[in-house]
GUKE-435375 format. One record per residue (C-alpha): residue in one letter; x negated, y, z. Coordinates in steps of 0.05 Angstrom, whole numbers, plus 32768, in hexadecimal, padded with zeros to 4 digits. Example, Ala and Ser with C-alpha at 12.3 -4.5 7.8 and 13.67 -1.06 7.14 Angstrom:
// GUKE-435375
A7F0A7FA6809C;S7EEF7FEB808F;
END
This chain:
// GUKE-435375
M7F4181E78183;T7F6E81B0819E;R7F5B81678199;K7F92815A8167;R7F7B81928139;L7F33817A813E;F7F498133812D;D7F71814D80F1;L7F34817580DA;V7F08813680DE;R7F3C811080B5;I7F3C8146807F;V7EF08149807C;V7EEA80FD8077;A7F2080FC8040;L7EFB81328019;L7EB9810E801F;V7ED880CD8007;L7EF980F27FCD;V7EB781127FBA;A7E9480CE7FBB;V7EC980B17F8D;V7EC480EC7F5D;V7E7880E77F5B;A7E7B809C7F4E;V7EAC80A77F14;W7E8280E17EF9;R7E4180B87EF9;N7E6380807ED3;W7E9280AA7EA9;T7E72809A7E65;D7E7B804F7E70;V7EBD80587E93;S7EDC80807E5B;A7EC3804C7E29;H7EE880167E4F;L7F2780407E54;S7F28804B7E09;E7F2A7FFF7E00;V7F6C7FF67E25;P7FA97FF27DF6;G7FE280217E05;G80127FE77E11;V7FE47FCB7E47;L7FE1800F7E69;A802D80167E66;G80377FD07E83;A80057FDB7EBA;F8028801C7ECD;V806C7FFA7ED0;L804F7FC57EFE;A80317FFB7F2A;L8074801F7F2B;L80987FE07F43;A806B7FD97F81;P808A80137FA9;V80D07FFD7F93;F80C47FB87FB1;S80A77FD87FF0;Q80E580037FF7;L81127FC67FF3;G80EB7FA5802B;W80EE7FE48056;R81397FE7804A;V81427F9F8063;L811F7FB180A5;L814B7FEE80AD;A818A7FC680A1;D81737F9080D3;L816C7FC58109;G81B27FE080FD;T81B3801280C3;R81C97FFF807D;L81B8803A8050;P81D3803B8009;L819B802E7FD6;P819680767FBD;A819280928003;G8160805F801A;A8136806A7FDC;S813480B57FE7;V811F80AF802F;F80EA807A8022;F80CB80967FE2;V80C880DF7FF7;G80AF80CC803C;Q807980A0801D;L805680DD8001;G804280EB8049;K800C80B58044;Y7FE380E48018;L7FDB81148053;P7FA2810A8085;G7FBF80DE80BC;S7FE3809C80C2;V802B80AB80D4;W804180E680A9;S806A80B9807C;V808E809D80B9;V809A80E380D4;A80B780FB8091;Q80E480BE808B;A80FE80C880D2;D810E811180C4;M813381028083;G815780C580A2;S817180EF80DB;R8197811980A9;L81BA80D98094;G81CC80C880DC;V8195809580E6;P8175809C812C;R812F80B78125;R811380818152;R8131804A8128;M8117806880E8;G80D280718107;V80CF802A8121;V80E3800F80DC;G80AD803A80BC;L8077801F80EA;L80917FD780E4;S808F7FDC8098;I80467FF3809B;L80367FB980CA;L80587F85809E;S80397FA3805F;V7FF37F9D807E;I80007F558094;T801C7F3E8051;G7FE57F63802C;A7FB07F418056;I7FD07EFD8049;V7FD27F097FFE;G7F8B7F248001;I7F6B7EEA8028;P7F537EC57FE8;A7F2A7F047FD7;V7F037F058018;P7ECD7ED48001;L7EC87EFB7FBF;L7EBA7F3A7FE7;V7E877F178015;A7E657EE97FE3;R7E6B7F1A7FA8;S7E7C7EE07F7A;G7EB87ECB7F51;E7EBD7E877F73;V7EE27E757FB3;T7EB67E3D7FCE;S7ED57E2D8012;L7F1C7E238029;W7F087E3C806E;W7F127E828054;F7F5D7E748052;A7F617E65809C;P7F6F7EAF80AF;A7FAD7EAB8082;V7FCB7E7880B2;V7FC07EA880EC;L7FDF7EE280C6;L801B7EB780B3;L80257EA880FD;L802B7EF38109;L806A7EF180DE;W808A7EBC810A;P80C77EE18125;R80BD7ECF816F;L80737EE3816E;L807F7F228145;N80B77F3A8171;W808E7F2B81AF;G80547F548192;I80817F8E8181;A80A17F8E81C6;T805D7F8B81E8;L80427FC581BF;L807F7FF081CC;R80797FE18216;L802F7FF48217;L8041803581F3;R807980408226;R80AE804181F0;D80F3802481F2;P80F97FDD81D7;L811B7FCD8194;E81667FCE8196;H81627F848185;S812D7F54816C;L811E7F4F8122;T81407F138103;A811C7EDC80DD;P81417EE9809B;A812F7F33809E;I80E57F2580AB;A80E37EF18073;L81087F1E8041;T80DE7F5B8052;S809E7F32804B;M80B67F188008;W80C27F5F7FED;F807E7F768007;V805B7F3A7FE7;L807D7F4B7FA5;A80637F927FAC;W801C7F787FB5;L80247F497F7A;S80407F7F7F4D;A80077FAF7F5D;G7FD47F777F55;L7FEF7F637F11;S7FE77FAC7EFC;I7F9D7FA67F0E;L7F997F647EEA;A7FB57F827EA9;L7F827FBB7EAB;A7F477F8E7EBF;H7F567F5B7E88;A7F5A7F927E54;M7F187FB17E69;A7EF37F707E72;P7F147F3E7E42;G7EDC7F0C7E48;T7EE67F017E92;P7F0C7EC07EA5;V7F557ED17EB5;R7F547EA27EF1;D7F1D7ECA7F13;L7F3E7F0C7F00;L7F807EF37F1C;V7F647EE77F62;T7F397F257F62;S7F6F7F547F47;I7FAB7F3D7F70;C7F8A7F257FAF;G7F527F587FAB;F7F827F927FA4;A7FAC7F7A7FDF;L7F6D7F72800A;A7F507FB57FF6;S7F937FD88004;A7F9A7FB68048;I7F547FCD805A;G7F6680138042;M7FA38014806F;F7F75800C80AB;S7F4D80498095;V7F78807A80BC;F7F4780B380AE;V7F5380AF8064;P7F9880C08046;A7FB78086801F;G7F75805F8023;V7F57808B7FEC;G7F1080757FDD;V7F11803A800E;R7F4180107FE5;D7F2080267FA5;G7EDA80167FBD;V7EEC7FD07FD5;L7F127FC17F95;A7ED87FDA7F6A;L7EA87FAC7F90;L7ED57F707F85;L7EE07F7E7F3B;G7E977F8F7F32;A7E857F467F40;L7EAA7F317F01;M7EA07F6B7ED0;P7E727FA67EC2;F7E767FD87EFB;S7E8B800F7ECB;A7EC67FE47EB6;A7ED87FD87EFF;I7ED580237F0D;A7F03802E7ED1;V7F367FFD7EEC;V7F34801D7F31;V7F3B80647F15;V7F7780527EE9;S7F9680297F21;R7F9180627F53;F7FAE80927F20;F7FE980637F12;T7FF5805A7F5D;V7FF980A57F69;V802480B27F2C;A805380797F3F;D805B80957F86;V806A80DA7F69;V809C80BF7F36;V80C580977F69;A80C080D17F9B;A80DA81027F67;V811680D67F5A;G812280D07FA5;W8117811A7FAF;G814C812C7F7B;W818081027F9F;A816A81197FE4;R816B81627FCF;S81B1815D7FB3;H81C8813F7FF5;H81A281728021;L817381408041;L8138816E8039;G815381AA805F;S817681E88045;R816A81FF7FFE;A814B823F801B;
END
Protein backbone atom coordinates (compact mmCIF):
# COMPACT_ATOMS: atom_id res chain seq x y z
CA UNK A 1 0.00 0.00 0.00
CA UNK A 2 1.37 3.38 -1.03
CA UNK A 3 1.75 6.24 1.46
CA UNK A 4 -1.03 8.20 -0.27
CA UNK A 5 -3.49 5.31 -0.01
CA UNK A 6 -2.56 4.74 3.62
CA UNK A 7 -3.08 8.44 4.35
CA UNK A 8 -6.47 8.39 2.61
CA UNK A 9 -7.44 5.29 4.63
CA UNK A 10 -6.53 7.07 7.86
CA UNK A 11 -8.66 10.05 6.83
CA UNK A 12 -11.66 7.80 6.14
CA UNK A 13 -11.27 5.96 9.46
CA UNK A 14 -11.01 9.22 11.40
CA UNK A 15 -14.03 10.65 9.58
CA UNK A 16 -16.07 7.53 10.37
CA UNK A 17 -15.05 7.62 14.05
CA UNK A 18 -16.05 11.28 14.32
CA UNK A 19 -19.36 10.56 12.58
CA UNK A 20 -20.05 7.67 14.96
CA UNK A 21 -19.27 9.90 17.94
CA UNK A 22 -21.73 12.52 16.67
CA UNK A 23 -24.45 9.90 16.08
CA UNK A 24 -23.95 8.44 19.57
CA UNK A 25 -24.13 11.90 21.17
CA UNK A 26 -27.37 12.64 19.33
CA UNK A 27 -28.83 9.21 20.16
CA UNK A 28 -28.08 9.55 23.88
CA UNK A 29 -29.79 12.95 23.98
CA UNK A 30 -32.47 12.27 21.39
CA UNK A 31 -35.45 12.42 23.77
CA UNK A 32 -34.51 15.92 24.92
CA UNK A 33 -33.29 16.94 21.47
CA UNK A 34 -36.55 15.99 19.77
CA UNK A 35 -38.48 17.88 22.45
CA UNK A 36 -36.53 21.04 21.68
CA UNK A 37 -36.97 20.56 17.92
CA UNK A 38 -40.72 20.33 18.33
CA UNK A 39 -40.71 23.77 19.98
CA UNK A 40 -39.31 25.56 16.93
CA UNK A 41 -41.98 27.24 14.76
CA UNK A 42 -41.97 26.38 11.08
CA UNK A 43 -41.34 30.00 10.13
CA UNK A 44 -38.17 30.08 12.23
CA UNK A 45 -36.93 26.87 10.59
CA UNK A 46 -37.65 28.32 7.13
CA UNK A 47 -35.87 31.58 7.95
CA UNK A 48 -32.87 29.76 9.40
CA UNK A 49 -32.60 27.63 6.28
CA UNK A 50 -32.73 30.67 3.98
CA UNK A 51 -29.91 32.26 5.96
CA UNK A 52 -27.91 29.03 5.72
CA UNK A 53 -28.58 28.97 1.97
CA UNK A 54 -27.22 32.51 1.54
CA UNK A 55 -23.84 31.60 3.08
CA UNK A 56 -22.48 29.61 0.09
CA UNK A 57 -23.88 32.24 -2.28
CA UNK A 58 -21.86 34.96 -0.56
CA UNK A 59 -18.78 32.69 -0.57
CA UNK A 60 -19.15 32.16 -4.31
CA UNK A 61 -19.29 35.90 -4.91
CA UNK A 62 -16.03 36.35 -2.98
CA UNK A 63 -14.38 33.50 -4.91
CA UNK A 64 -15.50 35.10 -8.17
CA UNK A 65 -13.86 38.41 -7.19
CA UNK A 66 -10.51 36.65 -6.69
CA UNK A 67 -10.81 34.88 -10.03
CA UNK A 68 -11.57 38.15 -11.81
CA UNK A 69 -8.63 39.87 -10.11
CA UNK A 70 -6.27 37.20 -11.44
CA UNK A 71 -7.52 37.62 -14.99
CA UNK A 72 -10.70 35.59 -15.59
CA UNK A 73 -14.18 37.10 -15.47
CA UNK A 74 -16.65 34.22 -15.60
CA UNK A 75 -20.34 34.98 -16.15
CA UNK A 76 -22.34 34.47 -12.96
CA UNK A 77 -24.04 31.19 -14.06
CA UNK A 78 -20.74 29.66 -15.17
CA UNK A 79 -18.92 30.76 -12.04
CA UNK A 80 -21.73 29.49 -9.83
CA UNK A 81 -21.71 26.07 -11.48
CA UNK A 82 -17.95 25.67 -11.10
CA UNK A 83 -17.89 26.84 -7.49
CA UNK A 84 -21.00 25.12 -6.15
CA UNK A 85 -20.44 21.74 -7.80
CA UNK A 86 -16.75 21.81 -6.91
CA UNK A 87 -17.57 22.65 -3.29
CA UNK A 88 -19.11 19.21 -2.81
CA UNK A 89 -15.54 17.90 -2.91
CA UNK A 90 -15.08 19.13 0.67
CA UNK A 91 -17.23 16.22 1.84
CA UNK A 92 -14.61 13.76 0.64
CA UNK A 93 -11.69 12.79 2.89
CA UNK A 94 -8.90 15.21 2.08
CA UNK A 95 -8.42 18.94 1.86
CA UNK A 96 -8.15 19.85 -1.81
CA UNK A 97 -10.81 17.85 -3.67
CA UNK A 98 -13.02 20.91 -4.09
CA UNK A 99 -10.08 22.80 -5.62
CA UNK A 100 -9.30 19.87 -7.94
CA UNK A 101 -12.94 19.67 -9.08
CA UNK A 102 -13.13 23.41 -9.71
CA UNK A 103 -9.89 23.35 -11.70
CA UNK A 104 -11.19 20.51 -13.87
CA UNK A 105 -14.53 22.21 -14.58
CA UNK A 106 -12.89 25.60 -15.11
CA UNK A 107 -10.53 24.16 -17.71
CA UNK A 108 -13.58 23.31 -19.85
CA UNK A 109 -14.41 27.03 -19.79
CA UNK A 110 -10.91 27.97 -20.90
CA UNK A 111 -9.66 28.96 -17.46
CA UNK A 112 -6.07 27.77 -16.83
CA UNK A 113 -6.07 24.96 -14.28
CA UNK A 114 -3.30 26.62 -12.31
CA UNK A 115 -5.20 29.89 -12.02
CA UNK A 116 -8.37 28.14 -10.92
CA UNK A 117 -6.42 26.07 -8.41
CA UNK A 118 -4.67 29.10 -6.95
CA UNK A 119 -7.99 30.93 -6.61
CA UNK A 120 -9.49 27.92 -4.83
CA UNK A 121 -6.64 27.78 -2.33
CA UNK A 122 -6.68 31.56 -1.83
CA UNK A 123 -10.42 31.51 -1.15
CA UNK A 124 -9.90 28.84 1.52
CA UNK A 125 -7.11 30.92 3.06
CA UNK A 126 -9.15 34.13 3.14
CA UNK A 127 -12.19 32.26 4.40
CA UNK A 128 -10.18 30.89 7.33
CA UNK A 129 -8.69 34.31 8.13
CA UNK A 130 -12.03 36.14 8.02
CA UNK A 131 -13.69 33.34 9.97
CA UNK A 132 -11.02 33.56 12.65
CA UNK A 133 -11.44 37.35 12.83
CA UNK A 134 -15.22 37.08 13.21
CA UNK A 135 -14.73 34.25 15.71
CA UNK A 136 -12.25 36.02 18.01
CA UNK A 137 -14.93 37.26 20.47
CA UNK A 138 -15.94 33.62 21.05
CA UNK A 139 -12.45 32.52 22.15
CA UNK A 140 -12.89 33.56 25.81
CA UNK A 141 -16.32 31.88 25.79
CA UNK A 142 -14.69 28.63 24.68
CA UNK A 143 -11.85 28.90 27.23
CA UNK A 144 -13.74 30.31 30.21
CA UNK A 145 -17.03 28.46 29.43
CA UNK A 146 -19.00 31.54 30.35
CA UNK A 147 -21.29 33.94 28.56
CA UNK A 148 -19.21 36.98 29.51
CA UNK A 149 -16.21 38.45 27.68
CA UNK A 150 -14.20 39.87 30.59
CA UNK A 151 -11.00 41.09 28.93
CA UNK A 152 -10.30 43.08 25.81
CA UNK A 153 -6.92 41.33 25.49
CA UNK A 154 -8.75 38.47 23.79
CA UNK A 155 -9.28 40.79 20.82
CA UNK A 156 -5.55 41.35 20.27
CA UNK A 157 -5.26 38.37 17.87
CA UNK A 158 -7.86 40.06 15.65
CA UNK A 159 -5.37 42.86 14.97
CA UNK A 160 -2.76 40.31 13.90
CA UNK A 161 -5.25 38.55 11.65
CA UNK A 162 -6.31 41.84 10.10
CA UNK A 163 -2.66 42.54 9.28
CA UNK A 164 -2.62 39.31 7.27
CA UNK A 165 -5.15 40.93 4.94
CA UNK A 166 -2.84 43.87 4.28
CA UNK A 167 -2.19 43.54 0.52
CA UNK A 168 1.59 43.91 0.67
CA UNK A 169 1.94 41.37 3.49
CA UNK A 170 -0.59 38.95 2.00
CA UNK A 171 1.06 39.02 -1.43
CA UNK A 172 4.48 38.56 0.15
CA UNK A 173 3.20 35.54 2.09
CA UNK A 174 1.64 34.00 -1.02
CA UNK A 175 4.82 34.57 -3.06
CA UNK A 176 6.97 33.05 -0.31
CA UNK A 177 4.74 29.99 0.00
CA UNK A 178 4.70 29.40 -3.76
CA UNK A 179 8.46 29.73 -3.85
CA UNK A 180 8.87 27.19 -1.03
CA UNK A 181 6.55 24.82 -2.87
CA UNK A 182 8.60 25.41 -6.04
CA UNK A 183 5.56 26.72 -7.90
CA UNK A 184 5.38 29.58 -10.35
CA UNK A 185 4.46 32.94 -8.80
CA UNK A 186 1.09 34.60 -9.33
CA UNK A 187 0.64 36.30 -12.68
CA UNK A 188 0.32 39.55 -10.72
CA UNK A 189 -0.23 40.53 -7.12
CA UNK A 190 -3.71 40.62 -5.66
CA UNK A 191 -5.07 44.15 -5.57
CA UNK A 192 -6.29 45.87 -2.43
CA UNK A 193 -9.87 46.33 -3.74
CA UNK A 194 -10.12 42.62 -4.58
CA UNK A 195 -8.86 41.56 -1.15
CA UNK A 196 -11.25 43.96 0.58
CA UNK A 197 -14.26 42.96 -1.53
CA UNK A 198 -13.55 39.25 -1.17
CA UNK A 199 -13.16 39.63 2.59
CA UNK A 200 -16.46 41.50 2.73
CA UNK A 201 -18.31 38.70 0.93
CA UNK A 202 -16.73 36.07 3.18
CA UNK A 203 -17.65 38.03 6.32
CA UNK A 204 -21.23 38.25 5.03
CA UNK A 205 -21.19 34.48 4.57
CA UNK A 206 -20.08 34.00 8.19
CA UNK A 207 -22.71 36.47 9.42
CA UNK A 208 -25.48 34.79 7.42
CA UNK A 209 -24.61 31.32 8.74
CA UNK A 210 -24.25 32.68 12.27
CA UNK A 211 -27.65 34.38 12.13
CA UNK A 212 -29.12 31.03 11.12
CA UNK A 213 -27.65 29.55 14.32
CA UNK A 214 -28.98 32.51 16.31
CA UNK A 215 -32.53 32.00 15.03
CA UNK A 216 -32.45 28.31 16.00
CA UNK A 217 -30.79 28.92 19.38
CA UNK A 218 -33.22 31.67 20.37
CA UNK A 219 -36.20 29.48 19.45
CA UNK A 220 -34.89 26.52 21.48
CA UNK A 221 -33.74 28.58 24.48
CA UNK A 222 -36.02 31.65 24.53
CA UNK A 223 -34.99 32.62 28.06
CA UNK A 224 -31.34 33.15 27.13
CA UNK A 225 -30.28 36.81 26.70
CA UNK A 226 -30.12 37.67 23.00
CA UNK A 227 -26.84 39.58 23.48
CA UNK A 228 -25.06 36.47 24.74
CA UNK A 229 -26.63 34.32 22.02
CA UNK A 230 -25.57 36.85 19.38
CA UNK A 231 -21.88 36.56 20.24
CA UNK A 232 -21.99 32.81 20.78
CA UNK A 233 -23.99 32.04 17.63
CA UNK A 234 -22.28 34.29 15.09
CA UNK A 235 -18.76 34.43 16.48
CA UNK A 236 -18.90 30.91 17.88
CA UNK A 237 -19.98 29.42 14.57
CA UNK A 238 -17.20 31.24 12.70
CA UNK A 239 -14.62 30.10 15.26
CA UNK A 240 -15.86 26.50 15.24
CA UNK A 241 -15.86 26.42 11.43
CA UNK A 242 -12.36 27.92 11.22
CA UNK A 243 -11.13 25.24 13.64
CA UNK A 244 -12.92 22.61 11.55
CA UNK A 245 -11.12 23.81 8.41
CA UNK A 246 -7.80 22.96 10.04
CA UNK A 247 -9.02 19.41 10.67
CA UNK A 248 -7.71 18.05 7.38
CA UNK A 249 -8.44 14.46 8.41
CA UNK A 250 -12.16 15.14 8.66
CA UNK A 251 -14.22 16.01 5.54
CA UNK A 252 -15.97 19.40 5.81
CA UNK A 253 -15.02 19.62 9.50
CA UNK A 254 -17.81 17.18 10.37
CA UNK A 255 -17.88 16.59 14.12
CA UNK A 256 -15.12 19.08 14.90
CA UNK A 257 -17.16 22.17 14.08
CA UNK A 258 -20.24 20.63 15.65
CA UNK A 259 -18.44 19.70 18.87
CA UNK A 260 -16.92 23.15 19.37
CA UNK A 261 -20.23 24.86 18.63
CA UNK A 262 -22.09 22.56 21.03
CA UNK A 263 -19.59 23.39 23.79
CA UNK A 264 -20.07 27.12 23.22
CA UNK A 265 -23.86 26.96 23.12
CA UNK A 266 -23.92 24.56 26.07
CA UNK A 267 -22.62 27.35 28.31
CA UNK A 268 -25.82 29.30 27.71
CA UNK A 269 -28.54 26.65 27.38
CA UNK A 270 -29.27 23.02 28.24
CA UNK A 271 -26.83 20.75 26.43
CA UNK A 272 -29.71 18.90 24.77
CA UNK A 273 -30.87 22.19 23.25
CA UNK A 274 -27.32 22.94 22.08
CA UNK A 275 -27.15 19.51 20.44
CA UNK A 276 -30.49 20.17 18.74
CA UNK A 277 -29.20 23.47 17.33
CA UNK A 278 -26.02 21.79 16.08
CA UNK A 279 -27.89 18.89 14.46
CA UNK A 280 -30.35 21.14 12.62
CA UNK A 281 -27.56 23.54 11.61
CA UNK A 282 -25.44 20.75 10.13
CA UNK A 283 -28.48 19.39 8.29
CA UNK A 284 -29.27 22.83 6.86
CA UNK A 285 -25.63 23.31 5.80
CA UNK A 286 -25.54 20.02 3.90
CA UNK A 287 -28.93 20.59 2.26
CA UNK A 288 -27.94 24.15 1.27
CA UNK A 289 -24.73 22.85 -0.34
CA UNK A 290 -26.71 20.21 -2.23
CA UNK A 291 -29.37 22.70 -3.38
CA UNK A 292 -26.91 25.24 -4.80
CA UNK A 293 -24.79 22.44 -6.29
CA UNK A 294 -27.88 20.98 -7.99
CA UNK A 295 -28.62 24.34 -9.60
CA UNK A 296 -24.99 24.68 -10.68
CA UNK A 297 -24.91 21.06 -11.88
CA UNK A 298 -27.93 21.63 -14.12
CA UNK A 299 -26.26 24.58 -15.84
CA UNK A 300 -22.89 22.83 -16.04
CA UNK A 301 -24.43 19.66 -17.45
CA UNK A 302 -26.25 21.56 -20.17
CA UNK A 303 -22.96 23.21 -21.15
CA UNK A 304 -20.91 19.98 -21.02
CA UNK A 305 -18.67 21.06 -18.15
CA UNK A 306 -18.92 17.67 -16.46
CA UNK A 307 -17.66 15.54 -19.30
CA UNK A 308 -19.59 13.65 -21.95
CA UNK A 309 -23.15 12.52 -21.26
CA UNK A 310 -21.97 8.94 -21.57
